[in-house]
N, C-alpha and C positions, 0 to 999 in steps of 0.2 A: 579510443572508445568515446563515443559521442555523449552518452548519458551515464547513469549510475549502474554499478554492478548490483546483484541481488543483496550482497552484504551491506553495501553502502546505503541502498534504499531501505533495508530493514532497520538500520541504525537511524536513518532519517525519520522514519515513521514510528519507531519504537516497537517493532514487531520482530518475531523470529524470522530467520531466513526461510524456514519451512513454511511459515505463513505467507511469505512473499512468493515462494515457489508455487504454492497452492493458488494464490491470486493470479499468478502468471498463467498457469494452466487453465484457469477458469476465464481467462481473457479479461480480467478486471484491471490489468495494467496496460499502459500505452508504451510500446517499444519502438526504438529507432531501428533502422534497417540493419544495423550491426548487432541487434539483439539486446542492447543496453536499454535501461529503463529511463523514459522521459518522466522525471520526477514531478514536474508541475502538472502535466496532463494526467498522470497517474493519480496524483492526489485528488484532482477534480473527479475523475472517474470513480475512484474508491468512495468519495463522499456521496456521490450520486447513487451508488449501487450497494452501499453497506447499510444493513438493517441495524439501527442504533440499539435495539433491544437485544441484539446478539453480540454486542461488544463487551468484552470482559474488562474488569477493573475500572479505573477512573477515566479512561479514554472516552467512555460513552456517557459519563455523568453530566447532568445538566447544571451542576453546582449546588443542588439541594443536598443537605446532610441528613 
């Protein structure tokens, strides 16, 4: 395997595997030819395509209390 599995990437970004599967289906992740996830490129793509107002919890917080 060239990159990360769905479970590994979910742990890497602090999301559920289901959320990763949904992002994969929506083509918000970058995959290697073997279907594994390119973590660095996927992190960038997710940052560019994620609406901060729809992020739950402290992952979308700007630091303001």
